[in-house]
Structures are given as structure tokens and as C-alpha cells.
VOLO-192125 format. One record per residue: residue number from 1; x, y negated, z of N, C-alpha, C in turn. Coordinates in nm, 3 decimals, always signed. Example, Ala and Ser with C-alpha at 12.3 -4.5 7.8 and 13.67 -1.06 7.14 Angstrom:
2
seq 1; n.u +1.319; n.v +0.569; n.w +0.780; ca.u +1.230; ca.v +0.450; ca.w +0.780; c.u +1.320; c.v +0.330; c.w +0.780;
seq 2; n.u +1.285; n.v +0.225; n.w +0.708; ca.u +1.367; ca.v +0.106; ca.w +0.714; c.u +1.290; c.v -0.003; c.w +0.787;
! end
This chain:
84
seq 1; n.u +9.431; n.v -11.587; n.w +6.692; ca.u +9.542; ca.v -11.568; ca.w +6.780; c.u +9.495; c.v -11.587; c.w +6.924;
seq 2; n.u +9.531; n.v -11.494; n.w +7.008; ca.u +9.497; ca.v -11.503; ca.w +7.149; c.u +9.617; c.v -11.553; c.w +7.227;
seq 3; n.u +9.594; n.v -11.653; n.w +7.312; ca.u +9.700; ca.v -11.712; ca.w +7.393; c.u +9.659; c.v -11.704; c.w +7.539;
seq 4; n.u +9.751; n.v -11.660; n.w +7.625; ca.u +9.726; ca.v -11.652; ca.w +7.769; c.u +9.808; c.v -11.759; c.w +7.840;
seq 5; n.u +9.741; n.v -11.830; n.w +7.930; ca.u +9.802; ca.v -11.943; ca.w +8.001; c.u +9.778; c.v -11.926; c.w +8.151;
seq 6; n.u +9.879; n.v -11.957; n.w +8.231; ca.u +9.866; ca.v -11.957; ca.w +8.377; c.u +9.852; c.v -12.102; c.w +8.422;
seq 7; n.u +9.733; n.v -12.141; n.w +8.467; ca.u +9.710; ca.v -12.279; ca.w +8.508; c.u +9.787; c.v -12.315; c.w +8.636;
seq 8; n.u +9.812; n.v -12.444; n.w +8.653; ca.u +9.885; ca.v -12.494; ca.w +8.768; c.u +9.801; c.v -12.597; c.w +8.843;
seq 9; n.u +9.798; n.v -12.585; n.w +8.976; ca.u +9.731; ca.v -12.684; ca.w +9.060; c.u +9.581; c.v -12.673; c.w +9.067;
seq 10; n.u +9.524; n.v -12.560; n.w +9.024; ca.u +9.379; ca.v -12.541; ca.w +9.027; c.u +9.345; c.v -12.403; c.w +9.083;
seq 11; n.u +9.218; n.v -12.377; n.w +9.102; ca.u +9.174; ca.v -12.249; ca.w +9.160; c.u +9.179; c.v -12.133; c.w +9.061;
seq 12; n.u +9.162; n.v -12.161; n.w +8.932; ca.u +9.166; ca.v -12.051; ca.w +8.835; c.u +9.308; c.v -11.996; c.w +8.824;
seq 13; n.u +9.316; n.v -11.866; n.w +8.793; ca.u +9.445; ca.v -11.797; ca.w +8.792; c.u +9.498; c.v -11.766; c.w +8.652;
seq 14; n.u +9.410; n.v -11.753; n.w +8.556; ca.u +9.453; ca.v -11.719; ca.w +8.421; c.u +9.349; c.v -11.766; c.w +8.321;
seq 15; n.u +9.397; n.v -11.814; n.w +8.205; ca.u +9.309; ca.v -11.857; ca.w +8.097; c.u +9.353; c.v -11.787; c.w +7.970;
seq 16; n.u +9.257; n.v -11.730; n.w +7.901; ca.u +9.284; ca.v -11.662; ca.w +7.775; c.u +9.198; c.v -11.728; c.w +7.668;
seq 17; n.u +9.263; n.v -11.785; n.w +7.567; ca.u +9.190; ca.v -11.851; ca.w +7.459; c.u +9.219; c.v -11.781; c.w +7.327;
seq 18; n.u +9.116; n.v -11.766; n.w +7.247; ca.u +9.131; ca.v -11.709; ca.w +7.113; c.u +9.098; c.v -11.820; c.w +7.014;
seq 19; n.u +9.198; n.v -11.859; n.w +6.936; ca.u +9.184; ca.v -11.968; ca.w +6.840; c.u +9.214; c.v -11.915; c.w +6.701;
seq 20; n.u +9.128; n.v -11.951; n.w +6.606; ca.u +9.147; ca.v -11.910; ca.w +6.468; c.u +9.121; c.v -12.029; c.w +6.377;
seq 21; n.u +9.220; n.v -12.067; n.w +6.297; ca.u +9.208; ca.v -12.179; ca.w +6.203; c.u +9.162; c.v -12.307; c.w +6.272;
seq 22; n.u +9.214; n.v -12.333; n.w +6.393; ca.u +9.181; ca.v -12.456; ca.w +6.464; c.u +9.046; c.v -12.458; c.w +6.533;
seq 23; n.u +8.978; n.v -12.343; n.w +6.535; ca.u +8.846; ca.v -12.331; ca.w +6.597; c.u +8.856; c.v -12.236; c.w +6.716;
seq 24; n.u +8.793; n.v -12.273; n.w +6.828; ca.u +8.793; ca.v -12.188; ca.w +6.946; c.u +8.693; c.v -12.076; c.w +6.925;
seq 25; n.u +8.741; n.v -11.953; n.w +6.927; ca.u +8.654; ca.v -11.836; ca.w +6.908; c.u +8.603; c.v -11.783; c.w +7.041;
seq 26; n.u +8.688; n.v -11.782; n.w +7.145; ca.u +8.644; ca.v -11.737; ca.w +7.276; c.u +8.739; c.v -11.790; c.w +7.383;
seq 27; n.u +8.687; n.v -11.798; n.w +7.505; ca.u +8.765; ca.v -11.842; ca.w +7.621; c.u +8.727; c.v -11.752; c.w +7.737;
seq 28; n.u +8.827; n.v -11.705; n.w +7.809; ca.u +8.804; ca.v -11.625; ca.w +7.930; c.u +8.890; c.v -11.686; c.w +8.040;
seq 29; n.u +8.826; n.v -11.717; n.w +8.154; ca.u +8.897; ca.v -11.779; ca.w +8.265; c.u +8.876; c.v -11.693; c.w +8.389;
seq 30; n.u +8.985; n.v -11.655; n.w +8.454; ca.u +8.979; ca.v -11.576; ca.w +8.576; c.u +9.000; c.v -11.666; c.w +8.696;
seq 31; n.u +8.914; n.v -11.653; n.w +8.797; ca.u +8.922; ca.v -11.736; ca.w +8.915; c.u +8.850; c.v -11.868; c.w +8.892;
seq 32; n.u +8.851; n.v -11.953; n.w +8.994; ca.u +8.786; ca.v -12.082; ca.w +8.981; c.u +8.636; c.v -12.072; c.w +9.005;
seq 33; n.u +8.565; n.v -12.176; n.w +8.972; ca.u +8.419; ca.v -12.184; ca.w +8.989; c.u +8.352; c.v -12.111; c.w +8.873;
seq 34; n.u +8.314; n.v -11.990; n.w +8.896; ca.u +8.268; ca.v -11.899; ca.w +8.791; c.u +8.160; c.v -11.959; c.w +8.700;
seq 35; n.u +8.053; n.v -12.009; n.w +8.758; ca.u +7.943; ca.v -12.062; ca.w +8.676; c.u +7.986; c.v -12.179; c.w +8.590;
seq 36; n.u +8.058; n.v -12.273; n.w +8.650; ca.u +8.103; ca.v -12.390; ca.w +8.574; c.u +8.197; c.v -12.349; c.w +8.461;
seq 37; n.u +8.289; n.v -12.261; n.w +8.490; ca.u +8.387; ca.v -12.222; ca.w +8.388; c.u +8.324; c.v -12.137; c.w +8.278;
seq 38; n.u +8.225; n.v -12.054; n.w +8.313; ca.u +8.152; ca.v -11.980; ca.w +8.209; c.u +8.077; c.v -12.078; c.w +8.119;
seq 39; n.u +8.017; n.v -12.181; n.w +8.179; ca.u +7.945; ca.v -12.281; ca.w +8.101; c.u +8.037; c.v -12.356; c.w +8.008;
seq 40; n.u +8.152; n.v -12.401; n.w +8.059; ca.u +8.249; ca.v -12.472; ca.w +7.975; c.u +8.295; c.v -12.382; c.w +7.862;
seq 41; n.u +8.325; n.v -12.257; n.w +7.893; ca.u +8.372; ca.v -12.162; ca.w +7.792; c.u +8.270; c.v -12.146; c.w +7.679;
seq 42; n.u +8.143; n.v -12.138; n.w +7.715; ca.u +8.038; ca.v -12.123; ca.w +7.613; c.u +8.019; c.v -12.251; c.w +7.533;
seq 43; n.u +8.029; n.v -12.365; n.w +7.601; ca.u +8.010; ca.v -12.493; ca.w +7.532; c.u +8.116; c.v -12.519; c.w +7.426;
seq 44; n.u +8.240; n.v -12.478; n.w +7.453; ca.u +8.347; ca.v -12.509; ca.w +7.357; c.u +8.368; c.v -12.400; c.w +7.253;
seq 45; n.u +8.299; n.v -12.288; n.w +7.268; ca.u +8.310; ca.v -12.181; ca.w +7.169; c.u +8.257; c.v -12.232; c.w +7.035;
seq 46; n.u +8.336; n.v -12.217; n.w +6.929; ca.u +8.299; ca.v -12.265; ca.w +6.797; c.u +8.339; c.v -12.409; c.w +6.771;
seq 47; n.u +8.395; n.v -12.475; n.w +6.872; ca.u +8.434; ca.v -12.616; ca.w +6.862; c.u +8.577; c.v -12.626; c.w +6.809;
seq 48; n.u +8.606; n.v -12.729; n.w +6.730; ca.u +8.745; ca.v -12.751; ca.w +6.690; c.u +8.832; c.v -12.776; c.w +6.815;
seq 49; n.u +8.951; n.v -12.722; n.w +6.814; ca.u +9.042; ca.v -12.733; ca.w +6.928; c.u +9.066; c.v -12.879; c.w +6.965;
seq 50; n.u +9.092; n.v -12.964; n.w +6.867; ca.u +9.122; ca.v -13.104; ca.w +6.895; c.u +9.006; c.v -13.175; c.w +6.965;
seq 51; n.u +8.884; n.v -13.143; n.w +6.928; ca.u +8.767; ca.v -13.204; ca.w +6.991; c.u +8.757; c.v -13.160; c.w +7.137;
seq 52; n.u +8.778; n.v -13.032; n.w +7.163; ca.u +8.773; ca.v -12.980; ca.w +7.301; c.u +8.881; c.v -13.045; c.w +7.386;
seq 53; n.u +9.001; n.v -13.059; n.w +7.332; ca.u +9.110; ca.v -13.122; ca.w +7.406; c.u +9.072; c.v -13.265; c.w +7.443;
seq 54; n.u +9.019; n.v -13.339; n.w +7.348; ca.u +8.980; ca.v -13.479; ca.w +7.374; c.u +8.877; c.v -13.490; c.w +7.485;
seq 55; n.u +8.784; n.v -13.395; n.w +7.490; ca.u +8.677; ca.v -13.400; ca.w +7.589; c.u +8.725; c.v -13.361; c.w +7.729;
seq 56; n.u +8.823; n.v -13.271; n.w +7.738; ca.u +8.862; ca.v -13.217; ca.w +7.869; c.u +8.991; c.v -13.275; c.w +7.926;
seq 57; n.u +9.077; n.v -13.327; n.w +7.842; ca.u +9.206; ca.v -13.378; ca.w +7.887; c.u +9.189; c.v -13.491; c.w +7.987;
seq 58; n.u +9.261; n.v -13.482; n.w +8.099; ca.u +9.259; ca.v -13.587; ca.w +8.199; c.u +9.150; c.v -13.578; c.w +8.304;
seq 59; n.u +9.061; n.v -13.479; n.w +8.292; ca.u +8.956; ca.v -13.461; ca.w +8.393; c.u +9.023; c.v -13.418; c.w +8.524;
seq 60; n.u +8.982; n.v -13.481; n.w +8.634; ca.u +9.038; ca.v -13.449; ca.w +8.765; c.u +8.935; c.v -13.377; c.w +8.850;
seq 61; n.u +8.983; n.v -13.298; n.w +8.946; ca.u +8.896; ca.v -13.224; ca.w +9.038; c.u +8.918; c.v -13.281; c.w +9.177;
seq 62; n.u +8.824; n.v -13.363; n.w +9.224; ca.u +8.836; ca.v -13.423; ca.w +9.357; c.u +8.963; c.v -13.503; c.w +9.369;
seq 63; n.u +9.043; n.v -13.470; n.w +9.469; ca.u +9.168; ca.v -13.542; ca.w +9.495; c.u +9.284; c.v -13.491; c.w +9.411;
seq 64; n.u +9.265; n.v -13.381; n.w +9.340; ca.u +9.372; ca.v -13.322; ca.w +9.260; c.u +9.399; c.v -13.405; c.w +9.135;
seq 65; n.u +9.520; n.v -13.399; n.w +9.086; ca.u +9.558; ca.v -13.472; ca.w +8.965; c.u +9.516; c.v -13.399; c.w +8.837;
seq 66; n.u +9.464; n.v -13.279; n.w +8.852; ca.u +9.424; ca.v -13.198; ca.w +8.737; c.u +9.294; c.v -13.126; c.w +8.772;
seq 67; n.u +9.245; n.v -13.045; n.w +8.679; ca.u +9.124; ca.v -12.966; ca.w +8.699; c.u +9.131; c.v -12.847; c.w +8.605;
seq 68; n.u +9.037; n.v -12.755; n.w +8.618; ca.u +9.034; ca.v -12.643; ca.w +8.525; c.u +9.012; c.v -12.690; c.w +8.381;
seq 69; n.u +8.921; n.v -12.786; n.w +8.355; ca.u +8.908; ca.v -12.834; ca.w +8.217; c.u +9.038; c.v -12.898; c.w +8.166;
seq 70; n.u +9.106; n.v -12.975; n.w +8.251; ca.u +9.233; ca.v -13.036; ca.w +8.211; c.u +9.337; c.v -12.929; c.w +8.180;
seq 71; n.u +9.344; n.v -12.827; n.w +8.264; ca.u +9.438; ca.v -12.718; ca.w +8.241; c.u +9.401; c.v -12.641; c.w +8.114;
seq 72; n.u +9.272; n.v -12.627; n.w +8.087; ca.u +9.228; ca.v -12.561; ca.w +7.964; c.u +9.272; c.v -12.643; c.w +7.842;
seq 73; n.u +9.270; n.v -12.775; n.w +7.852; ca.u +9.317; ca.v -12.858; ca.w +7.740; c.u +9.466; c.v -12.833; c.w +7.716;
seq 74; n.u +9.542; n.v -12.814; n.w +7.823; ca.u +9.686; ca.v -12.784; ca.w +7.809; c.u +9.704; c.v -12.647; c.w +7.744;
seq 75; n.u +9.624; n.v -12.550; n.w +7.786; ca.u +9.630; ca.v -12.417; ca.w +7.726; c.u +9.602; c.v -12.423; c.w +7.576;
seq 76; n.u +9.503; n.v -12.503; n.w +7.538; ca.u +9.468; ca.v -12.516; ca.w +7.396; c.u +9.580; c.v -12.584; c.w +7.317;
seq 77; n.u +9.643; n.v -12.686; n.w +7.376; ca.u +9.756; ca.v -12.751; ca.w +7.310; c.u +9.869; c.v -12.652; c.w +7.286;
seq 78; n.u +9.900; n.v -12.573; n.w +7.389; ca.u +10.008; ca.v -12.476; ca.w +7.376; c.u +9.973; c.v -12.367; c.w +7.275;
seq 79; n.u +9.847; n.v -12.327; n.w +7.271; ca.u +9.804; ca.v -12.226; ca.w +7.173; c.u +9.824; c.v -12.279; c.w +7.031;
seq 80; n.u +9.791; n.v -12.406; n.w +7.010; ca.u +9.807; ca.v -12.464; ca.w +6.877; c.u +9.954; c.v -12.473; c.w +6.838;
seq 81; n.u +10.042; n.v -12.503; n.w +6.932; ca.u +10.186; ca.v -12.507; ca.w +6.905; c.u +10.235; c.v -12.370; c.w +6.863;
seq 82; n.u +10.187; n.v -12.266; n.w +6.933; ca.u +10.230; ca.v -12.130; ca.w +6.900; c.u +10.180; c.v -12.087; c.w +6.763;
seq 83; n.u +10.063; n.v -12.138; n.w +6.726; ca.u +10.001; ca.v -12.099; ca.w +6.599; c.u +10.073; c.v -12.165; c.w +6.481;
seq 84; n.u +10.137; n.v -12.279; n.w +6.506; ca.u +10.205; ca.v -12.353; ca.w +6.397; c.u +10.327; c.v -12.281; c.w +6.347;
! end
């Protein structure tokens, strides 16, 4: 199942996650720090959704209360809710 999320409070503009049976199959992020987000996307590919959420949830970007990884954890939570 592919889920599209619009992040809030960060530089990235759109996140698209493909989740199948609780496993992250692919992640595409538009905007933000390209190299870092490509790296994160590759690192979590094949990872269980719950593990990725645990690793990224609550990460802050400088003075901001959130970050692209934190927003990605929210996207993954919402994707799992839709899949249920």
C-alpha cells in the first residue's frame, strides 16, 4: 500500500511510503536535504515499520520541534492505520 503524507514544520514537501505486511518497501521524499533524506530512505527500506518509527520518532532539527525523520515516523504511523 502506498501512502502519501504532507509533512508539517520541515523543509520537505511530500513523503510517499510503500508499506507491505508491516515492512517498508520504498520511501520517496520531495524537498528537504536531498542526500540525507535519500540515505534515510535507503536505510529504512526493508525495515519493519515499528522499528523505523522507534528510531526516528522525536528527532528534532535544530530549533524546530520536529524534523524530516520525525515527520516520516508520523507518515508511517498513519500508513499503518490506513492499512488496518
